[in-house]
C-alpha positions as CSV (number, residue, x, y, z in Angstrom):
1,X,-34.6,145.7,-70.5
2,X,-36.5,146.1,-67.2
3,X,-34.6,145.2,-64.0
4,X,-35.6,142.6,-61.5
5,X,-37.9,145.1,-59.7
6,X,-39.6,146.5,-62.9
7,X,-42.3,145.1,-65.1
8,X,-43.3,146.1,-68.6
9,X,-46.4,148.4,-68.8
10,X,-48.2,145.9,-70.9
11,X,-47.8,142.1,-70.9
12,X,-49.2,139.4,-73.2
13,X,-49.4,136.4,-70.9
14,X,-50.4,135.8,-67.3
15,X,-47.1,134.2,-66.7
16,X,-45.4,137.5,-67.6
17,X,-46.7,138.8,-64.3
18,X,-44.6,136.3,-62.3
19,X,-42.1,137.8,-60.0
20,X,-41.0,141.2,-58.9
21,X,-43.0,140.8,-55.7
22,X,-42.6,143.4,-53.0
23,X,-40.9,143.5,-49.6
24,X,-42.9,144.7,-46.6
25,X,-41.3,145.9,-43.4
26,X,-43.4,144.2,-40.7
27,X,-41.3,144.8,-37.5
28,X,-38.2,146.6,-36.2
29,X,-36.4,146.1,-32.9
30,X,-35.1,148.8,-30.6
31,X,-31.6,148.0,-31.9
32,X,-32.7,148.6,-35.5
33,X,-33.0,145.0,-36.7
34,X,-35.9,144.6,-39.1
35,X,-38.1,141.9,-40.4
36,X,-39.1,142.2,-44.1
37,X,-41.7,140.0,-45.7
38,X,-41.2,138.8,-49.3
39,X,-44.9,138.9,-50.4
40,X,-45.1,136.0,-52.9
41,X,-48.9,136.2,-52.9
42,X,-48.5,139.0,-55.4
43,X,-47.7,136.5,-58.1
44,X,-50.5,135.2,-60.3
45,X,-52.5,132.6,-58.5
46,X,-51.5,134.2,-55.2
47,X,-48.5,132.0,-54.5
48,X,-44.7,131.6,-55.0
49,X,-45.2,128.1,-56.5
50,X,-46.1,129.4,-59.9
51,X,-42.4,130.3,-60.3
52,X,-41.3,126.7,-60.0
53,X,-44.3,125.4,-62.0
54,X,-43.1,127.4,-65.0
55,X,-39.5,126.2,-64.5
56,X,-40.6,122.5,-64.3
57,X,-42.5,122.8,-67.5
58,X,-39.7,124.6,-69.2
59,X,-37.3,121.8,-68.2
60,X,-39.7,119.1,-69.5
61,X,-40.0,120.9,-72.8
62,X,-36.3,121.4,-73.2
63,X,-35.6,117.8,-72.3
64,X,-38.1,116.5,-74.9
65,X,-40.4,114.9,-72.3
66,X,-43.3,117.3,-73.1
67,X,-44.4,118.2,-76.7
68,X,-47.4,120.1,-78.2
69,X,-50.7,118.7,-76.9
70,X,-49.1,116.9,-74.0
71,X,-50.3,116.2,-70.5
72,X,-48.9,117.3,-67.2
73,X,-49.6,115.3,-64.0
74,X,-48.7,116.5,-60.5
75,X,-49.5,115.6,-56.9
76,X,-50.5,118.8,-55.2
77,X,-52.2,120.4,-52.2
78,X,-53.2,123.3,-54.4
79,X,-50.6,126.0,-54.9
80,X,-48.3,124.1,-57.3
81,X,-51.3,122.9,-59.1
82,X,-52.6,126.4,-59.6
83,X,-49.3,127.4,-61.1
84,X,-49.3,124.4,-63.4
85,X,-52.9,125.3,-64.5
86,X,-51.8,128.7,-65.7
87,X,-48.7,127.4,-67.6
88,X,-50.7,124.5,-69.1
89,X,-53.5,126.8,-70.3
90,X,-51.0,129.2,-71.9
91,X,-49.1,126.4,-73.7
92,X,-51.9,124.1,-74.7
93,X,-51.3,121.2,-72.4
94,X,-53.8,119.2,-70.3
95,X,-53.2,119.2,-66.6
96,X,-54.2,116.5,-64.1
97,X,-54.0,117.4,-60.4
98,X,-53.8,114.4,-58.0
99,X,-55.3,115.8,-54.8
100,X,-56.8,114.9,-51.4
101,X,-59.5,116.6,-49.4
102,X,-56.9,118.0,-47.0
103,X,-56.3,120.8,-49.4
104,X,-58.1,124.1,-49.0
105,X,-61.5,123.9,-50.8
106,X,-60.9,127.2,-52.6
107,X,-57.6,125.9,-54.1
108,X,-59.4,122.9,-55.4
109,X,-62.2,125.0,-56.8
110,X,-59.8,127.4,-58.4
111,X,-57.8,124.6,-60.1
112,X,-61.1,123.2,-61.6
113,X,-62.1,126.7,-62.8
114,X,-58.7,127.0,-64.5
115,X,-59.3,123.8,-66.4
116,X,-57.6,121.1,-64.4
117,X,-58.8,117.6,-64.1
118,X,-58.9,116.7,-60.4
119,X,-58.2,113.1,-59.3
120,X,-58.9,112.4,-55.6
121,X,-57.0,109.7,-53.8
122,X,-59.1,109.8,-50.6
123,X,-62.8,109.8,-51.8
124,X,-63.3,106.6,-49.7
125,X,-61.2,107.6,-46.8
126,X,-62.7,109.4,-43.7
127,X,-61.3,112.5,-41.9
128,X,-59.7,114.6,-44.6
129,X,-56.2,113.6,-43.6
130,X,-53.1,114.4,-45.6
131,X,-52.3,111.7,-48.1
132,X,-49.1,112.9,-49.7
133,X,-47.6,109.4,-50.3
134,X,-50.8,108.1,-51.9
135,X,-51.0,111.2,-54.1
136,X,-47.4,110.7,-55.3
137,X,-47.9,107.0,-56.1
138,X,-51.1,107.8,-58.0
139,X,-49.5,110.6,-60.1
140,X,-46.5,108.5,-60.9
141,X,-48.7,105.6,-62.0
142,X,-50.8,107.8,-64.2
143,X,-47.8,109.1,-66.1
144,X,-45.8,105.9,-66.3
145,X,-45.7,104.6,-69.9
146,X,-48.1,107.3,-71.1
147,X,-47.1,109.0,-74.3
148,X,-46.3,112.7,-74.2
149,X,-47.2,112.8,-70.5
150,X,-44.9,114.0,-67.7
151,X,-45.1,113.7,-63.9
152,X,-43.4,116.9,-62.9
153,X,-42.7,115.4,-59.4
154,X,-42.1,118.7,-57.6
155,X,-40.4,117.1,-54.5
156,X,-37.5,115.7,-56.5
157,X,-37.4,117.9,-59.6
158,X,-34.2,120.1,-59.8
159,X,-36.1,122.7,-61.9
160,X,-38.2,123.4,-58.7
161,X,-35.2,125.0,-57.1
162,X,-34.2,126.7,-60.3
163,X,-37.5,128.4,-60.4
164,X,-36.7,130.4,-57.3
165,X,-33.4,131.8,-58.4
166,X,-35.1,135.1,-59.4
167,X,-36.4,135.5,-55.9
168,X,-32.8,135.7,-54.7
169,X,-32.0,138.3,-57.3
170,X,-35.0,140.4,-56.5
171,X,-34.1,140.4,-52.8
172,X,-30.4,141.1,-53.4
173,X,-31.2,144.0,-55.7
174,X,-33.9,145.5,-53.4
175,X,-31.6,145.4,-50.4
176,X,-28.3,146.2,-52.2
177,X,-26.9,142.9,-51.0
178,X,-27.5,143.7,-47.3
179,X,-29.1,140.7,-45.8
180,X,-28.3,138.6,-42.7
181,X,-31.1,136.0,-42.2
182,X,-33.4,134.2,-44.6
183,X,-36.4,132.4,-43.1
184,X,-38.8,130.2,-45.0
185,X,-41.1,127.1,-45.0
186,X,-39.7,123.7,-45.8
187,X,-42.0,121.6,-47.9
188,X,-40.4,120.5,-51.2
189,X,-37.4,122.6,-50.2
190,X,-37.2,124.3,-53.5
191,X,-38.2,127.8,-52.4
192,X,-36.0,128.1,-49.3
193,X,-33.0,126.2,-50.6
194,X,-33.1,127.5,-54.1
195,X,-33.4,131.1,-52.9
196,X,-30.9,130.6,-50.0
197,X,-28.2,129.0,-52.1
198,X,-28.4,131.7,-54.8
199,X,-28.3,134.4,-52.1
200,X,-25.2,133.0,-50.6
201,X,-23.6,133.0,-54.0
202,X,-24.7,136.6,-54.6
203,X,-24.0,138.2,-51.2
204,X,-21.9,135.8,-49.2
205,X,-22.5,134.9,-45.6
206,X,-26.2,134.4,-44.7
207,X,-28.1,132.4,-42.0
208,X,-30.8,130.2,-43.4
209,X,-33.6,129.1,-41.1
210,X,-36.1,126.4,-42.2
211,X,-39.6,126.2,-40.7
212,X,-41.9,123.1,-40.8
213,X,-45.1,122.2,-38.9
214,X,-45.0,120.2,-35.7
215,X,-45.7,116.7,-36.9
216,X,-43.6,117.0,-40.0
217,X,-40.5,114.8,-40.1
218,X,-37.8,116.7,-42.0
219,X,-36.2,118.0,-38.8
220,X,-36.9,115.0,-36.7
221,X,-39.3,114.6,-33.8
222,X,-42.6,112.7,-33.5
223,X,-44.8,112.5,-36.6
224,X,-48.5,113.4,-36.4
225,X,-51.2,115.1,-38.5
226,X,-51.1,118.8,-39.0
227,X,-53.3,121.4,-40.7
228,X,-50.8,123.7,-42.3
229,X,-51.2,122.7,-46.0
230,X,-48.5,122.8,-48.7
231,X,-45.6,122.5,-46.3
232,X,-43.7,120.0,-44.3
233,X,-43.2,116.2,-44.8
234,X,-45.9,114.1,-43.2
235,X,-45.3,110.6,-41.9
236,X,-45.1,108.1,-44.7
237,X,-43.8,110.6,-47.3
238,X,-40.2,110.8,-48.4
239,X,-38.2,114.0,-47.6
240,X,-37.6,115.6,-51.0
241,X,-34.2,115.6,-52.7
242,X,-34.4,119.4,-52.8
243,X,-34.2,119.8,-49.0
244,X,-30.5,120.7,-48.5
245,X,-29.7,120.1,-44.8
246,X,-26.2,121.4,-45.4
247,X,-27.6,124.7,-46.5
248,X,-30.1,125.1,-43.7
249,X,-28.4,126.4,-40.5
250,X,-31.4,125.9,-38.2
251,X,-34.6,123.8,-38.5
252,X,-37.6,125.1,-36.5
253,X,-41.0,123.6,-35.8
254,X,-44.1,125.7,-35.3
255,X,-47.4,124.1,-34.3
256,X,-50.7,124.8,-35.9
257,X,-52.0,126.9,-33.0
258,X,-49.1,129.3,-33.1
259,X,-49.0,129.5,-36.9
260,X,-52.7,130.2,-37.2
261,X,-52.7,132.6,-34.3
262,X,-50.0,134.5,-36.1
263,X,-52.0,134.6,-39.3
264,X,-54.9,136.1,-37.4
265,X,-52.8,138.6,-35.6
266,X,-51.0,139.7,-38.8
267,X,-54.4,140.1,-40.4
268,X,-55.2,142.9,-37.9
269,X,-52.3,144.8,-39.4
270,X,-54.0,144.7,-42.8
271,X,-52.3,141.7,-44.3
272,X,-53.8,138.3,-45.0
273,X,-51.2,135.5,-45.0
274,X,-51.5,131.7,-45.5
275,X,-51.2,129.1,-42.8
276,X,-47.6,128.0,-43.5
277,X,-46.7,131.7,-43.8
278,X,-48.0,132.2,-40.3
279,X,-45.5,129.6,-39.1
280,X,-42.7,131.4,-40.9
281,X,-43.6,134.8,-39.4
282,X,-44.0,133.3,-35.9
283,X,-40.5,131.8,-36.1
284,X,-39.1,135.1,-37.5
285,X,-40.7,137.2,-34.8
286,X,-39.3,134.9,-32.1
287,X,-35.8,135.2,-33.4
288,X,-35.7,138.9,-34.5
289,X,-35.0,140.4,-31.0
290,X,-31.9,138.2,-30.6
291,X,-30.2,139.4,-33.8
292,X,-27.2,141.7,-33.7
293,X,-28.1,145.4,-33.9
294,X,-29.0,146.6,-37.4
295,X,-29.6,143.1,-38.9
296,X,-32.0,142.5,-41.7
297,X,-34.1,139.3,-41.8
298,X,-36.3,138.4,-44.8
299,X,-39.2,135.9,-44.4
300,X,-40.4,134.2,-47.5
301,X,-44.2,134.1,-47.5
302,X,-45.4,131.7,-50.1
303,X,-49.1,132.6,-50.2
304,X,-51.8,134.9,-49.0
305,X,-54.7,134.2,-46.6
306,X,-57.6,134.5,-49.0
307,X,-57.7,130.8,-49.6
308,X,-58.1,130.1,-45.9
309,X,-61.1,132.2,-45.0
310,X,-63.1,128.9,-44.4
311,X,-60.4,127.5,-42.1
312,X,-57.7,129.6,-40.5
313,X,-59.9,132.7,-40.4
314,X,-63.1,131.0,-39.4
315,X,-63.7,130.8,-35.7
316,X,-66.0,127.8,-35.9
317,X,-63.6,125.7,-38.0
318,X,-60.7,126.7,-35.7
319,X,-62.8,125.7,-32.6
320,X,-63.9,122.4,-34.1
321,X,-60.2,121.4,-34.6
322,X,-59.1,122.6,-31.2
323,X,-56.9,125.4,-32.7
324,X,-58.6,128.6,-31.6
325,X,-56.4,130.4,-29.0
326,X,-57.2,134.0,-28.3
327,X,-54.4,134.1,-25.7
328,X,-51.8,133.1,-28.3
329,X,-53.3,135.7,-30.7
330,X,-53.0,138.4,-28.1
331,X,-49.4,137.3,-27.4
332,X,-48.5,137.7,-31.1
333,X,-50.4,141.0,-31.3
334,X,-48.6,142.4,-28.3
335,X,-45.2,141.5,-29.8
336,X,-46.2,143.0,-33.1
337,X,-47.4,146.2,-31.5
338,X,-44.2,146.6,-29.6
339,X,-42.0,145.9,-32.6
340,X,-44.0,148.0,-35.0
341,X,-43.8,150.9,-32.6
342,X,-40.0,151.0,-33.3
343,X,-40.5,151.9,-36.9
């Protein structure tokens, strides 16, 4: 049997390619503390969320909610939907994604290409704002009372967190159990909390840092719109049951300007990362120099930057939304240059 870091030479399904994603050393301090990136964009569909998509469908099948020829419904900003597209296609289900125009256009196009039915909740609403609560209500209504139809409800589905247990095992195996800090985005809470809880079981003491956009409400503070998609809890939406505040040692907010400037600075090292991943890396780089000598920090990066070429990596889009900040990009670049020089 292959270990957590190995894959069979030949697989028979796309979902067999899930997991075993690499760790990349991004930065090292003068005292030998290092920042490693868990590159979840190396999963099929380019995102971590295919892990929990499979787990949620597994749970629905084992619980008898979903049978042959059934239908899956989910409210999604794209990445969970992409994962459900793959699992539905492999297992012969219909998938309906309840979406809004806030999602990256490439994610919406990719879901449609993979066979999903897209239902928009904001066709008659201006501005492309985030409509999480409306999406959730629509998805629930579509599944309610329908035969052989399941609303996977990612924000409150325990299988979401279960889907990320292999991430913890991959990290623990790769680092031989030597890990001090885990940093990740807090959206549904499944990835960070599922991984963090299992890592604490596997290796013991561990600091867990959650990151959300400024404007998100999970860690308090004023609510307002933000452009980091697939993360955070916007005003009007409920904080998901999977967000375990007892597990998270520190909650950090990173604004769009800093998150996207970090994406653009990291791209100049040769790596494209998504918008919420930029927030995670920004928080990690800020805290890395204060760690005890020889510490290891792992940042969970849930997707890559290829889906954001028309937004985060487009100067005109950034300028129109008041997010372009060459000064902030230079600040991140300078920090990276210094830290990478210690490697």
